[in-house]
N, C-alpha and C positions, 0 to 999 in steps of 0.2 A: 504493500500499499504506499502511495506517496503522501507527503505532507501537503496540508492544505495551504493555499496562499494566505498570507496575512492581509489584513486590511490595507496596510501601507503598500505591500507589494501589488495588490490588485489596483489601488489607486494610481501607482506609478506605471503600471502597465497600460492602464486606460489612457493616461496622459501621453505616454510614449507613442501608443498606437495612434491616437489622435494626430500627433505631430507627424508620424510617418505617413500616415494617410494623406495629409496635406501635401507632403513632399511628393508622394506618388502622383498626386493630381497635378502638381506643377509640372512634373515631367511629361505627363500625358498631353497637357496643354502646349508645353514647349515643343513636343514632337509634331503636334498638329498645326503649329504656326508655319506660315507661308515663308517666313524669313530664315527658316532652318532647313537644311537639305533633308531628304527623306531618310529616316532610320533604316538600318539594316533589318531585315525580317526578324532575325533572332533577337536582336535588342528590343525591337518593338514588342515581340511576344513575351519577353522577359518582364518588361515593365507592366504589361497587362496582366500577367499571372501573379506578379507581385502585388498589384493593386487588389485583385480579387482575394488573394490570401489574407491581405491586410483587413479587407472588409469582413471576411469570414471570422478572422481572429477578433476583431472589434465587436462583432456581434455576439460572440461567445462571452467575451468580457462583460458586456452589458447585461447579458442574462445571469451571469454569476453574481454581478453587483445587485441586480434585482432580487436574486434568491437570498443573498445576505441581508438585504434590507427587510425582505419579508420574514426572515427568521428572527431578526432583532425585533421586529413590530410585534410578532406573536409572543416573544419572550417578555417584552417590557409592557405590553398592552397599549403602546402608543400607536397612533395612526401611521400609515405608510408614508404620507406626505410629510409628516413631522420628522420621521426618521431620515428621509431623503434630504430635507432641508438642513437638519443637524449635520449630516455627513458632508454636504456641499460646503457648509461653513467651515468644518473642520479641515477639509481639503484646501479651501482658500487660505486658511491660517498656516497650514503646513507649507503651502507653496510660498507665502510671503516670508518664511523663515529662511529661505535659501539665500536671502540678501545678507544674512548674518554668517560669519566664518564657520560657526559651529554648525549652523543649519546647512551650509554648503556641504560640508563633510558628510552629514547624514543623508543629504539629498543625493549626493553623488553615488553613494553606496546603493541606495534603492534604485536610483535611475539606471546605474550600470547593469544592475540585475535585470531590470525591466528591459532595457534595450537588448540584452543578450538573448531575451526570450521572443523578440519580435521577428517575424519573417523578414527576410532581406534577400536582395538578389545577389546570387554568387557571381564570381569572376567570369565564368563561362557564359553568363547570361541566364542560367537556369536559376529557379529560386531553391533556396535551401530551407530546411525545417527549423524548428526552434531549438535553442539550447536550453530546454526546460525539461519537464518530466515526461515519460513515455506516454502517459495518458494524454497530455496536452499536444504532443507531437502527433499522436494518432488522430485526435479531432481535427488538427489543421491539415493532415494529409487526406482528410475525408473518410478516415476509418470510423469504425463505430466508437462512440463515447457519449456518455450523458452530458447533455447541454448544461446542466446545473452543476453537478459535482465532478464531471469529467471522468468518472469511473467507467469501466468497462464491464462490470459484473451486473448480472441481472438485467441486461438491456431488453427492452420490448420493442415490438414492431413500431414504426414511425406513426404517431398519432398527430402530426403536424403537417400543415400545408408547406412549410419551409423544409420538411424532410429531417429536421433535427430529431434526436432521439433522447428518451428519458430512461432512467433506470427505474425499476418498480417502486422503491421507496420515495424517490423524488417526485414521480408522478402522482403517487398516493398523497403526498404532502401538499403539492400544488392544488390538487381538487379540494382537499380539506380547507385550505386557506380561502379558496374562492367561495366555498360553501358558507364560511363564517363571516365573510366580509364582502358585501355586495359590490363595493368599489373594486374588487379584484375579479368580478365576474363579467363575462366569461373568461376562464383562464386562457392566457395567451402566450405564444412564443413568436418572436420577430414580429409584434404587433398583429398577429393573425390568431384567431380563435383555434384552440386545440379542438380536435374531433372527439368531443366528449362521449358520443355514443359508442365510438370504437374504443376509447380509453377505458370504459366501464369493464371491458373484458380482462383488464390487467390489474385492476386495483381490488383491495379486499372487499368483502361483502358489506361490511360496516360503512367503509368510505362511500361505496356505491349508494347505500341507503341515504346517508347523510347529504351527499351531492344532489341526488335525484329530488330529495325533499326540498332543498334549497332552490334547485333549478325550477321546480314547478312554481315556487313562490316569485323568484326573480323574473320569470318569463311572463308573469300575469301583469297586465297593464292597470286595470281598475281592481285593485285588491281590496278584500274585506278582512279586517281582523276583529277579534273578540273585542266588543266595546269596553270591557272591564281593563283599566289601566294596569291591574295587577297581573292580568293574563296576557292579553294582546296576541293570542295565538292566531296564526294565519288560517282562515277558514275558506279561502278560494277567491274566486273573482270572475269578471267579465260576464256576469249574469245578464241575460236578455229580459228576464222578467224578475219581479220582486219575489224573493223567498225568505223564509225564516231559517237562519243557520244555527245549529246547535253546536257549541264548542265541545270538542272531545276531551277537553282538559278540565274545564270548570263547569261544564253542563249549561252555562248561560246561553240565551238565545239572542242573535243579532239580526237586525233587518238588513238585507243586502242592498237595499235602495238608499236608506239615510244613514246606515252603519251606526245606528243607535240601538238601545234595547227593543226587542220586539214589541209591537204595540198593537192595538185593536185596528180593525179595518176602518172604524169611525174616526180615527185620529189622523191628523195631517202628516204626510210623508213626503220625502223628496221625490218620490216616484209619481206623485199626483200631478195632474195638470193644475193650472192656476185656478180654474173654476171649481174643480173638485176639492182642491186644498182649502179654498175660501168657504166652501159649504161645510167641510168638516170642521173648520175652525169656528164657524158659527154655532154648530151644534155643541162644540166643546165649551164655548162660553155662554150657552143657553141663549144665543141671540139669533137674529134674522138678518137677511140681506136686503138692501134697499133695491127696489125694482128699477129705479131710475139710474142711480150712480153705482149700484152693485157693491157698495160698501157694506161691511159688516156692522149691523146695528146692535148695540148692547142693550138688553132688556132689563128694566127696572120695574119689576112687579107687572102691572098691566100697562105701563107706560114704556113706549119705545123711544130711546134717545140715542142720537149719534154724537159721541163726544169727539170733537175735533180740536186738536191743539194747534193754535195759530201762533207762529213765531212772534216774539215780542218786536222784532225789527220791522215786521210788516204791518204792525198796528200804528194808527194815526191818532193824534189826540187833537181835540178842538181848542 
């Protein structure tokens, strides 16, 4: 088993990969400029392969960093965005220390390690692998390796559109995190949703149950939850007609239309049309509706009286 990259090594690799990718782009633009003679085919191919390998390497680093951030967010109970902002601030502080002699010595050590792991063009024009772990080199050569932990054990068939692979434990963890935090749903790789229906074949039965339960909730647009704040269990959604839903957890009943406690048909509800709601409201207050203006009139004994509140600003004085 190979040692895991430290947070500092991963940050240095990401920064070095970013700079090298920019250098590769400059070479491509220089080769395409009209002021420069056409490159030999071998050299042009070497630059193209180097650029592709750098892009693959950078994508793998981003996935690793996301996995680290997700792991820390789960351990600390802090949101993923907060973890990301804290890390970015720490990286900015670490970068600023390079101006100090002691910081330069520390930075040079991590940077030299990072640069030694970057894909680079060899003297013959072909690209060489990484001076890193065997698992990292395998991933960069296009061999099998988990996109999160870079391990080669317990790999499963690809469940992503980008053809990256996961090991069983990492895929299991990715689906659980997405089920617990809607901001991480659907789980993605390279900004593309994982094929979760296919992924269900490779995770534990418990993970599949938890994820499918969350998926049913997250995929529902007009959701209904138990009206009790102490419960708030998901009851379903997207109902075409009004129904009374019984909570399987607390046995309380919730109206699917107004999402309030179940009520009598004679009570006003969000599902009612305006006229029907007004008629029900009149019955609730033991009143009637004016045939002329259709307002609800409040009944006082045998006298019918409409109480209208006139704003003080609209009143005039003699």
